[in-house]
C-alpha positions, 0 to 999 in steps of 0.5 A: 814127702821128702824125708829129714835130714839128720845132719847137724845139731838135729841129728839122731843120736843114739848110743851110750854117749861116752865118746871123748872121755872114756877115749882119753882115759884109755889113752891115758891109761895106757900111757900110765902102763907104758911108763910103768913097763918101762921102770919095771924093765929097768927095774929088772935090768939092773937087778942084781939077780933074779931070786924072790927078795930081789922081785918082791924089792922091786914092788916093795922099795921106798924113797925115804919112809914113802913106799914108792914101789907100793904106790906105782904099782897101785896106780898102775893096777887101778890104771890096768883095771880102769883101762879093761873096764872101758874096753870090755864094756865097750865090747859087751856094748857093740856086739852082746844084743840082748840086754839082759845078757849084756847087763849080766857080762857087765855086772860080772865084768865089774865083779871080777875087776873088784875082786882082782883090785882086793886081791891085788891090794891084799898081795902087795899091802898086806903083811 
């Protein structure tokens, strides 16, 4: 008796099925982080002096009345959290086999990322 071939449309597919979407999100968030890093480096290089006021101005500068520094920092931090979530989630799915432990680690990762986002928002957008 021959074994059925697992090739083509009838192949056995297992796993989380995240695939191309998460691959693209990882690349897009990496580009956002790279561009933001370059913006920060240029800002640091043209900074007149390395003081607290200048450092704070690097993240809170405005274009007219639009808080461009805060918006760019927020975009970069959201990209960082999304990028981290995909990477850490894949690590948990690939290397942690007990389902309960994997779920617990994923929940702790989500809570940590949400906590980081809240802390970031309070620092950057707070008074």
